[in-house]
C-alpha positions in Angstrom: 114.1 42.5 11.1 111.9 41.1 13.8 109.2 38.7 13.8 105.8 40.2 15.8 105.1 38.7 19.1 105.3 36.7 22.0 103.7 36.0 25.2 104.7 37.7 28.6 107.2 36.2 30.8 106.5 35.0 34.6 105.6 37.6 36.9 107.5 39.1 39.6 106.8 39.6 43.2 107.9 42.9 43.6 105.8 46.1 42.1 108.6 48.5 42.7 113.0 48.2 42.5 112.9 49.0 46.3 111.3 45.8 46.8 113.8 44.0 44.9 116.6 45.7 47.4 114.6 44.6 50.3 114.4 40.8 49.3 118.3 40.9 48.6 119.0 41.5 52.4 118.4 37.9 53.2 120.5 36.5 50.0 124.3 36.8 51.2 125.1 33.7 48.9 125.9 35.6 45.9 126.6 39.1 44.1 128.8 41.4 42.5 132.6 40.7 41.8 134.2 44.4 40.9 137.4 44.4 39.1 139.9 47.0 40.3 142.1 49.0 37.5 144.8 47.4 38.9 143.1 43.7 38.7 142.1 43.3 42.4 138.8 42.2 42.8 135.9 43.2 45.6 133.2 41.1 46.0 130.3 42.4 47.4 126.8 39.7 48.2 123.3 40.7 47.2 123.0 41.6 51.0 125.8 44.0 51.3 124.6 46.0 47.9 120.9 46.3 49.6 122.1 47.0 53.2 124.9 49.9 52.0 122.2 51.0 49.6 119.8 51.5 52.1 122.0 53.5 54.2 123.1 55.5 51.4 119.9 56.6 50.4 119.0 57.6 54.0 122.1 59.9 54.1 120.8 61.4 50.7 117.4 62.0 53.1 119.2 63.7 55.4 121.1 66.2 53.3 117.4 67.1 51.7 117.1 65.5 48.9 113.4 64.4 48.4 111.5 61.9 46.6 111.2 62.6 42.9 114.3 65.2 42.8 116.8 64.6 40.5 120.8 64.0 41.7 123.3 63.7 38.9 125.7 60.7 39.0 129.3 61.5 37.3 131.3 58.5 38.9 133.5 56.2 36.7 134.0 53.6 39.1 131.7 50.7 39.2 130.9 50.0 42.7 130.7 53.8 43.8 128.3 54.2 41.0 125.9 51.0 41.6 126.0 51.3 45.2 125.1 55.2 45.2 122.5 54.6 42.0 121.0 52.1 44.3 120.6 54.2 47.2 119.0 57.1 45.5 116.4 54.6 44.0 115.9 53.3 47.4 114.4 56.2 48.8 112.6 57.9 45.7 115.6 60.6 44.9 116.0 60.2 41.0 119.4 59.4 39.9 120.5 60.6 36.3 123.8 58.6 35.1 126.0 60.7 32.9 129.3 60.1 31.1 132.5 61.4 32.7 135.1 63.4 30.8 137.1 61.4 28.6 140.2 63.8 28.7 141.0 67.3 29.0 141.8 68.1 25.3 138.0 68.7 24.7 136.8 70.0 28.2 134.8 73.1 27.1 132.6 70.9 25.0 132.1 68.4 27.6 131.2 71.2 30.1 128.7 72.7 27.7 127.1 69.2 26.8 126.8 68.1 30.0 125.6 71.4 31.5 122.7 71.3 29.0 121.7 67.7 30.6 122.0 69.0 34.0 119.7 72.2 33.3 117.1 69.4 31.2 117.1 67.4 34.1 116.8 70.2 36.6 119.4 68.1 38.9 119.8 69.6 42.5 123.2 67.8 43.1 125.9 66.4 41.2 127.6 63.6 42.8 131.4 62.8 42.0 134.7 61.3 43.3 137.2 63.4 44.3 139.5 63.1 41.5 137.2 64.8 39.1 136.2 67.6 41.5 138.8 70.4 39.7 137.9 68.9 36.4 134.5 69.0 37.0 134.6 72.4 38.9 133.5 74.5 35.6 130.4 72.3 35.1 129.3 73.4 38.7 129.9 76.9 37.9 128.3 77.1 34.7 124.8 75.1 36.3 123.0 77.9 38.5 122.0 76.1 41.7 123.7 73.0 41.5 125.4 71.2 44.3 128.5 69.8 44.1 128.7 66.4 46.5 132.1 64.5 46.7 131.1 60.7 47.3 134.1 59.5 49.7 133.5 62.2 52.0 129.7 62.4 51.5 129.2 58.8 52.0 131.9 58.6 54.8 129.9 61.1 57.5 128.6 59.2 60.2 124.2 58.9 59.9 124.5 60.7 63.4 120.6 61.4 64.5 117.4 60.7 62.3 116.4 60.7 58.8 113.2 61.7 56.9 111.1 59.0 56.8 110.9 57.7 53.1 107.7 58.2 51.4 105.8 55.2 49.7 107.3 54.7 46.2 104.7 53.2 43.3 105.4 51.2 40.5 104.4 54.2 38.1 107.1 56.5 39.6 110.5 57.9 37.7 112.8 55.5 39.0 115.8 57.4 36.9 116.3 59.5 34.2 118.2 57.9 31.0 119.1 60.7 28.6 119.7 59.9 24.8 123.1 59.9 23.4 122.3 63.2 21.2 123.7 61.8 18.2 121.1 62.8 16.2 119.4 65.6 18.2 119.8 67.1 21.5 119.7 64.7 24.6 116.9 63.5 25.9 115.8 62.6 29.6 113.9 59.6 29.4 111.7 59.0 32.2 112.2 55.1 33.2 109.6 54.1 35.9 110.3 51.4 38.7 107.3 49.0 36.6 109.0 49.5 33.2 112.4 48.4 34.7 110.5 45.4 36.3 109.1 44.5 32.9 111.9 45.1 30.8 114.3 43.0 33.5 111.6 40.4 33.4 111.8 39.7 29.5 115.5 39.9 29.4 115.8 37.2 31.9 113.0 35.1 30.2 114.8 35.6 27.1 118.6 34.7 28.4 117.3 31.8 30.0 118.7 33.2 33.1 119.0 30.5 35.9 120.0 31.3 39.8 122.9 29.5 40.5 123.8 28.3 36.7 124.5 31.6 34.9 127.0 34.1 35.9 127.7 37.6 33.6 130.9 39.4 32.6 130.5 43.3 31.6 132.9 46.2 30.8 130.0 48.3 29.5 129.7 52.0 30.7 127.3 52.5 34.0 125.6 55.4 32.2 124.6 53.6 29.4 121.5 51.4 29.6 123.0 48.5 28.6 125.4 48.4 31.2 123.2 49.4 33.7 119.6 47.5 32.8 121.1 44.7 31.3 124.2 44.0 33.9 123.2 45.6 37.0 119.5 45.7 37.5 118.4 42.7 35.5 121.0 40.5 37.6 119.7 41.9 40.7 116.1 40.4 40.1 117.3 37.1 39.1 120.4 37.3 41.5 122.7 36.1 38.9 126.2 37.1 39.4 128.3 39.5 38.2 131.6 40.9 37.1 132.7 43.9 36.3 135.8 45.0 34.3 136.3 48.9 34.2 135.5 50.0 30.8 138.6 51.9 30.7 140.7 48.4 31.1 139.0 47.1 28.2 139.3 50.2 26.0 143.4 50.0 26.8 143.3 46.0 26.5 140.1 45.0 24.8 141.9 41.2 25.3 140.6 41.2 28.7 137.3 41.2 28.5 137.4 37.2 26.8 140.1 36.7 29.3 138.0 37.5 32.3 135.0 35.4 30.9 137.1 32.6 30.2 138.6 33.1 33.9 135.2 33.9 35.9 133.5 31.4 33.5 130.8 33.4 32.3 127.9 32.3 30.9 126.8 35.7 29.4 128.5 38.7 28.1 127.4 41.7 25.8 129.4 44.0 24.1 128.3 46.5 20.8 129.8 45.5 17.5 132.8 47.7 17.8 133.7 45.4 20.7 133.3 42.4 18.6 135.4 43.9 16.2 138.0 45.0 19.2 138.0 41.7 20.3 139.3 39.7 17.5 141.8 42.0 16.3 143.3 41.4 19.9 143.1 37.8 19.8 146.2 36.4 18.1 146.6 32.6 17.6 148.6 32.3 20.5 146.5 33.8 23.2 143.1 31.8 21.9 145.0 28.8 23.3 144.7 30.3 26.8 141.1 31.3 26.0 138.0 28.3 27.3 135.1 29.8 26.1 133.1 26.8 26.3 131.4 28.4 29.1 129.6 30.8 27.5 126.2 30.5 26.2 125.3 34.3 24.9 127.7 36.8 23.5 124.9 39.4 23.1 125.5 42.5 20.4 123.6 45.3 20.6 123.4 49.3 20.9 124.9 50.0 17.6 124.1 48.8 14.0 125.2 45.1 13.9 127.2 44.2 10.9 127.3 41.0 9.3 130.7 40.1 8.9 131.7 41.4 12.4 129.1 38.9 13.7 130.5 36.1 11.7 134.3 36.5 11.8 133.9 36.9 15.9 132.2 33.3 15.9 134.2 32.0 13.6 137.5 33.3 15.2 137.0 32.5 18.7 135.1 29.1 17.9 138.7 28.1 18.5 138.7 28.9 21.9 135.6 26.7 22.4 132.9 29.3 21.8 129.6 27.2 20.6 127.7 27.6 17.7 125.0 30.5 18.2 126.1 31.7 21.3 126.4 35.1 19.1 123.0 36.8 19.6 121.9 39.6 18.3 119.6 42.3 20.2 117.9 45.6 20.0 116.9 48.0 22.2 116.6 51.6 22.8 116.2 54.2 26.0 112.7 54.6 25.4 111.8 51.4 25.8 113.6 51.0 29.1 116.2 48.7 27.3 115.5 45.3 25.1 112.9 45.6 22.4 113.9 42.3 20.9 116.6 39.1 21.1 117.2 36.8 18.5 117.0 33.0 19.7 120.2 31.5 21.7 122.0 28.4 20.0 120.9 29.3 16.5 123.5 30.4 14.0 123.9 33.8 12.7 122.1 33.8 9.2 122.5 37.5 7.6 118.8 38.2 5.6 120.5 39.2 2.2 117.8 41.4 0.0 117.8 42.9 -3.3 119.3 46.4 -3.2 117.4 48.1 -6.0 113.9 47.6 -4.6 115.0 48.0 -1.4 116.0 52.0 -2.0 113.7 52.3 -4.9 110.2 51.0 -3.3 111.0 50.4 0.4 110.7 46.4 0.2 113.1 43.5 1.3 112.9 41.2 -1.4 115.1 38.0 -1.0 118.1 38.1 -3.4 117.4 34.3 -3.6 113.9 35.3 -5.4 116.1 37.9 -7.9 114.4 37.7 -11.8 117.9 38.0 -12.8 120.8 36.0 -11.1 123.7 37.7 -10.1 126.9 37.2 -8.3 127.5 41.3 -8.0 127.7 42.0 -4.3 127.0 45.6 -5.3 123.1 44.6 -6.1 122.9 43.1 -2.6 122.2 44.4 0.8 122.5 42.1 4.0 121.1 42.7 7.5 121.6 41.3 11.0 118.2 40.0 11.9 117.5 41.4 15.4 114.6 38.2 16.2 111.6 38.0 18.2 110.3 41.0 20.4 110.9 40.6 24.1 107.5 38.6 26.3 104.9 40.5 26.7 105.4 43.0 24.2 104.8 43.6 20.6 106.4 45.2 17.4 104.3 46.6 14.3 105.5 48.1 11.3 103.9 51.3 10.0 103.7 53.3 7.4 103.7 57.4 7.5 100.2 57.5 8.4 100.6 54.7 11.1 99.0 52.2 9.2 100.5 48.2 9.8 102.6 47.1 7.0 102.7 43.5 5.0 106.2 41.4 5.7 109.0 42.9 4.0 107.5 46.0 3.8 110.0 49.1 5.0 108.3 51.4 7.5 109.0 52.8 11.3 109.1 50.6 14.3 106.3 50.9 16.5 106.9 49.2 20.2 104.4 48.3 22.3 104.1 46.8 26.0 104.8 47.7 29.7 108.4 48.3 29.0 107.7 51.4 27.3 108.8 54.7 29.2 106.7 57.5 30.6 108.3 59.7 28.6 110.8 62.4 28.1 111.4 64.7 31.2 110.3 68.3 30.5 109.5 67.9 26.7 106.0 67.5 26.5 105.6 68.1 22.3 108.6 65.2 21.9 106.4 62.8 24.1 103.3 63.4 22.6 104.9 62.6 19.2 106.9 59.6 20.4 104.6 58.0 23.2 101.3 57.9 21.5 98.6 55.5 22.5 99.3 53.3 19.6 103.2 52.8 21.2 106.6 54.0 21.0 107.0 55.8 17.6 110.8 54.9 17.4 111.5 57.0 14.1 113.7 53.4 13.0 113.1 52.3 9.9 112.9 48.3 9.4 110.4 45.5 8.1 109.0 42.6 9.0 110.3 39.0 8.8 108.4 36.1 9.0 108.4 34.2 12.6 109.8 31.2 11.0 112.9 32.9 9.3 114.2 34.0 12.8 
């Protein structure tokens, strides 16, 4: 549930992400910390990140790739992913983040799904670590014309000779393809532009009130997902906000490591889907809470899947014993077609679920507050509780419309339409799907929701 509109944030001097990398060359003061599977930590400064990204970009051009051509990345290790992703971006080669195989039991299904994404993207090359070469061999064979690139060998080669000069990169150029999850339809490649990334990141920085020299992030989110990539790699690079990256697999095996890392690194911002909050509560005993100090946290963002009021309430109450501030849990909403963020709740305001009457909600598409029920009742079955998702990001607008696209009044259920500079450039190779979703009136999300008054967020 959303309120309507907020003004734009302050602008950024860069018009493409390539310029962001160039600006960061002069900043060796802070950067990213990559935590290895064995617990060792490797720090890479902003200037080192940019230098290595630019080197990798030249290497990609020397291999024959050109601006606008796609290279798929199946790279589980965070540091290698970040450097290669930014390397491609620096020369206009379009990276396509892809999820790695999660095991061998369903490898045939994985190959079939991944091959569909590679064909839809029109990828010329697939970059992978040496450890996945044998596992992904059937995938390479399944996609005609696909070239396999082993990252350790490819980037270890010296840059002997000259590389082609990079072409000019424009704000409207596609920066990367973000494929949708495919949970309700075949995955579609969202054309995320440089301008869209800069606009969305500026709004994220504004909404989270990120301040250089004061804030620090911790993330276990996978890089192939937009919340991990845009939220914890690209936005922090613009804000020059340091981030510590915990391997996703380490979190999956030991969920307690997430908040232990937050406590140890004195992070101020972290995010997780609803299930991540539930896992953190489940794996943090009273004794373990005594070893945590979460007083540093300003924001625990929660998005990427439906937020359940009880999960968020339990998380906030459970970790209050470790110093978590009231109002630190910040529900949010986003999607790949919007680059990432669409709305954030207010930081520092404790969660207040919107409890509505079930019958008019299902029967008439009305979100009537339970407190206004004509016949008072204590029966939980007569009520439905939702987590408010706050205000649209700065410089953007949300409409709720009926089937004909007409704006609806507050507390009427309709389709969410998102307007603003973060809206992506459409779906790659999907003209009809693009026409239906990316309209002159904004992004038709296909998601049903309702208005709330601004004062209730």
